[in-house]
C-alpha positions, 0 to 999 in steps of 0.5 A: 380842789380849786385854784384858790386851794393852792399855795405856792409850795403846794402847786410847785410840788404838785406840778413838779415846777422848777422855781427861779426867783429873781429881783430883776426879771422885768426891771429893764422893760420900757414904761408905757405912758398911761393916759390922762384918763387912767391917771385921773381915774386912779387918782380918784379911785385908789384912795377909795379902794384902799379905804373900802379895804376889800378885795372886790373894791381893789379889783373893780376900782384899780385893777380893772382900769389898768387892764382896760388901759392895756386893752386900749393900748393894743387897740382892742386886739386882745380880749379881757375877761373878769370873773369867768369860770376857767375850769380846765382839769378837775382831776388836778384841781385846775378849776375855778373862777379867775379874777382876770384873764387876757387873751391874744384873741380879739373875740370878747363874746367867749374865751378863746386861746391863746390865754396869755396873762392871768391876774389875781387880785388880793386884798393884802400882800400880792405874794398870798396870791402866788399859789392861785395865780400859778395854778391858773397859769398852768391851766392856761398852758393846758387850755392853749395846748388843747386848742393848738396854741403852744405859745412859749410863755404864760404870764401872771400878776398877783396884785393888791391893786396898789402893789403888783408882782409878776411871774412867768411860766416857761414849760416847767420853769416858774420865774418869780420876780420878787420885786414889787411895783407900786401903782404910782409906777403905773407906767412901769406896770403897763410896760411889763403887762404890754411886754407879756402880751407881746411875749417879749418879757 
């Protein structure tokens, strides 16, 4: 079993999570103004990614640009990884490749704890990536603990590039914000991601 094999139902059941759904988990977070470069890039790339219509295109042309902007916002004090193996516990199925990982460590040569945010890109509805994203968040929780970094919360995002939904894992409590954010609300998305990095969400 691997991250991609989990559905939301199976990951909640397997790991005995308490699921809390809301529509306003991140609604009060202040936007972070996006740069002219990001707005220009998205103006060019979003229509192209949608036209190509693949998960890879959405990941490379939209999601990566947003996360690079996030790293710039924190003056490179965080690290960003794409498409790396993040196998933590084979016995429980917490193995596989993650689309994107954000760590609070600035080191970019290899992944270091604490991993704070997992972003799972999907071609269709973001909620189809919830199970996989939550499994990756659980793996991050274990990875951080093994490295002596017991940070309070792990965050996740499931996205089609054009549509984003966010999750928060606090111990065994899984918060799911069922509100979705469109890429046209990029400043709001950056605000939420920034609060995740700052552990203020």
